[in-house]
C-alpha positions in Angstrom: -31.8 6.5 10.1 -34.9 4.6 8.4 -35.7 1.3 10.3 -34.4 -1.6 8.9 -37.0 -4.3 7.3 -37.2 -7.6 9.0 -37.3 -11.0 6.9 -39.7 -13.3 8.4 -38.2 -17.0 9.0 -39.7 -20.4 7.9 -41.8 -22.0 10.5 -39.0 -25.0 10.7 -36.4 -22.0 12.0 -38.5 -21.6 15.3 -39.3 -25.4 15.7 -35.3 -26.0 15.4 -34.4 -23.2 17.8 -37.0 -24.7 20.4 -35.3 -28.1 19.7 -31.6 -26.8 21.3 -33.4 -24.9 24.1 -33.4 -21.2 22.6 -36.7 -19.7 23.1 -36.5 -16.3 21.1 -38.5 -13.3 21.9 -40.6 -11.8 18.9 -37.9 -8.7 19.3 -35.3 -11.0 19.0 -36.8 -12.8 15.7 -37.2 -9.5 14.3 -33.6 -8.6 15.0 -32.3 -11.6 13.4 -34.8 -10.9 10.4 -33.4 -7.2 10.2 -29.7 -8.7 10.2 -30.6 -11.1 7.5 -32.2 -8.4 5.2 -28.8 -6.5 5.7 -26.8 -9.3 4.9 -28.8 -10.1 1.7 -29.2 -6.7 0.6 -25.5 -5.8 1.0 -24.7 -9.2 -0.8 -26.0 -7.7 -4.3 -23.4 -5.1 -4.2 -20.4 -7.5 -3.1 -19.9 -11.1 -2.0 -20.8 -11.8 1.3 -22.4 -15.2 0.8 -23.4 -17.2 -1.9 -27.0 -18.0 -0.7 -29.3 -15.7 -1.8 -32.7 -17.4 -1.0 -34.1 -15.9 2.4 -35.5 -19.2 3.8 -32.4 -20.9 3.1 -30.3 -18.3 4.7 -32.5 -18.5 7.8 -31.3 -21.9 7.8 -27.8 -21.6 6.9 -27.0 -18.6 8.5 -28.8 -17.8 11.4 -29.7 -21.4 12.7 -26.5 -22.5 12.1 -24.9 -19.4 14.0 -27.4 -20.0 16.7 -26.6 -23.8 17.2 -23.8 -22.5 19.1 -25.9 -21.0 22.0 -25.8 -24.1 24.4 -22.0 -24.0 24.4 -21.8 -20.7 25.8 -22.9 -21.1 29.0 -21.0 -18.7 31.3 -19.3 -16.9 28.4 -19.2 -13.3 28.8 -16.6 -12.3 26.3 -16.7 -14.2 22.6 -14.1 -13.6 19.9 -15.7 -14.4 16.4 -12.5 -15.0 14.1 -13.0 -14.5 10.6 -16.6 -13.4 11.2 -17.1 -12.5 7.4 -20.5 -11.2 7.1 -21.0 -11.3 10.8 -21.6 -14.9 11.2 -22.0 -16.6 13.7 -21.1 -13.4 15.9 -24.2 -11.1 15.3 -27.1 -13.6 15.6 -25.0 -14.5 18.8 -25.1 -11.3 20.0 -28.8 -10.8 19.5 -30.0 -13.5 21.4 -27.1 -12.8 24.1 -27.1 -9.2 24.8 -25.2 -9.9 28.2 -22.3 -11.0 26.1 -19.7 -9.0 24.7 -18.7 -10.0 21.0 -15.8 -9.2 19.1 -15.9 -9.6 15.4 -12.6 -10.2 13.9 -12.1 -9.9 9.8 -9.3 -9.0 8.0 -11.3 -7.8 4.4 -12.0 -4.0 4.9 -15.6 -4.4 2.9 -16.9 -7.0 5.5 -15.5 -5.4 8.7 -17.3 -2.2 7.4 -20.5 -4.2 6.7 -20.0 -5.5 10.4 -19.6 -2.2 11.9 -22.6 -0.5 10.1 -25.0 -3.5 10.8 -24.1 -3.4 14.3 -24.9 0.5 14.4 -28.0 -0.1 12.3 -29.4 -2.9 14.6 -28.3 -0.9 18.2 -26.1 -3.8 19.0 -24.0 -2.1 21.8 -22.2 -5.3 22.8 -20.7 -5.7 19.4 -16.9 -4.6 18.6 -15.5 -5.1 15.3 -11.6 -5.4 14.7 -10.5 -5.2 10.9 -7.2 -6.9 11.1 -5.6 -10.5 10.5 -6.0 -13.0 13.2 -2.4 -13.6 13.4 -1.6 -9.7 14.2 -4.7 -9.5 16.8 -3.4 -12.8 18.6 -0.1 -10.8 19.4 -2.0 -7.9 20.3 -1.9 -7.4 24.4 -5.4 -5.9 24.0 -6.9 -9.4 22.7 -4.4 -12.1 23.7 -5.7 -14.4 26.4 -8.8 -11.9 26.6 -12.0 -13.9 25.9 -14.0 -16.5 27.6 -14.2 -18.2 24.2 -13.4 -17.9 20.5 -15.4 -19.2 17.7 -14.7 -19.8 14.1 -16.8 -21.1 11.5 -14.8 -21.3 8.2 -11.2 -20.6 9.1 -9.7 -23.7 7.6 -8.3 -27.0 9.0 -8.3 -27.5 12.9 -4.5 -27.1 13.2 -4.7 -23.7 11.3 -7.9 -22.7 13.3 -6.5 -23.4 16.8 -3.5 -21.3 16.0 -6.0 -18.6 15.1 -7.9 -18.8 18.0 -6.4 -20.4 21.4 -4.1 -17.5 21.6 -7.1 -15.3 22.2 -8.6 -17.3 24.8 -8.1 -17.3 28.6 -7.1 -20.3 30.6 -10.2 -22.3 31.4 -12.0 -20.9 28.3 -12.6 -22.5 25.1 -12.4 -22.7 21.4 -15.6 -23.8 19.6 -15.3 -24.8 15.8 -18.0 -24.9 13.3 -17.4 -28.3 11.4 -18.6 -31.2 9.4 -18.2 -34.7 10.4 -15.0 -35.0 8.3 -13.5 -33.1 11.0 -12.4 -36.2 12.8 -9.8 -36.7 10.3 -8.7 -33.2 11.0 -8.5 -34.0 14.8 -6.0 -36.9 14.4 -3.3 -34.3 13.2 -3.5 -31.7 15.9 -1.6 -33.3 18.7 1.4 -31.0 18.4 -0.8 -27.9 17.7 -2.5 -29.0 21.5 0.7 -28.7 22.9 2.2 -25.5 21.7 -0.8 -23.5 21.9 -2.2 -24.6 25.5 -5.1 -26.6 24.2 -6.7 -29.6 26.2 -9.6 -31.6 26.1 -11.7 -32.1 23.0 -15.6 -32.7 22.6 -17.6 -33.0 19.6 -21.2 -32.3 19.7 -24.1 -32.5 17.1 -24.8 -29.0 16.1 -28.5 -29.5 15.7 -29.4 -32.7 17.7 -32.2 -34.9 16.2 -31.7 -33.1 12.9 -30.1 -35.1 9.7 -26.9 -32.6 9.5 -23.6 -33.3 9.0 -22.7 -30.0 11.1 -21.1 -30.5 14.4 -19.5 -28.2 17.3 -16.2 -29.3 18.1 -14.8 -27.9 21.5 -11.5 -27.2 22.8 -10.3 -26.4 26.2 -7.6 -24.0 26.9 -5.5 -25.5 29.6 -2.1 -23.8 29.6 -0.6 -20.7 28.3 0.1 -20.2 24.6 3.9 -20.2 23.9 4.9 -16.5 23.1 5.9 -17.1 19.3 2.1 -18.4 18.3 0.3 -17.2 16.3 3.1 -16.8 13.6 3.2 -14.2 11.1 0.6 -13.7 8.8 -0.1 -16.4 6.4 2.5 -18.9 7.8 -0.3 -20.7 9.7 -1.8 -21.6 6.5 1.4 -22.2 4.5 3.1 -24.4 7.6 0.1 -25.9 9.7 1.4 -27.3 12.7 
């Protein structure tokens, strides 16, 4: 298999990684650059991202993905729900080779891209599940299996929690990548927390010291999720908790 070319990050990328306490090796930067090359090249054939400029993609895709790194201390198993083109799961798998990352994606072309990319980059800590999150959450192999679950663009908090909390062990956490408007969403999730087993909520700036709207919402898993959740495919978005 021919070697995948690696895109070079802009200088600000390394500076921002340093700001969140992430010291990348040259090999890790090269792997991230190879991933981004594959993402942008494949994007020419079918839609994975609306971003086409490599420098913007380094910041909006790779850096945003890595902003979750400080929240993953002690996490050995991570579910990336609705991963799309492997974001944030593949960048996190590159910088955390000790962590097993399961990418969950319902769209076949996107799931196949993730499979091919993990193989091309030699990421042995990455697995891909091509299925709806509602179905995965009722599968014994994945339910209450993960130390953490993450979602980047899965919908409002009450919908996202129904798709992620059933996957997480008691004592684990869900991490939602959101904008500051998430405060409005958080006012409406009381019922969802009760039936899904959620507990304490914390909100962090994704990139401290940067003028950015991105935040990370962390929700603790404190109790077993009621067995009827997640509901059938499509119902969480049609009838949010």
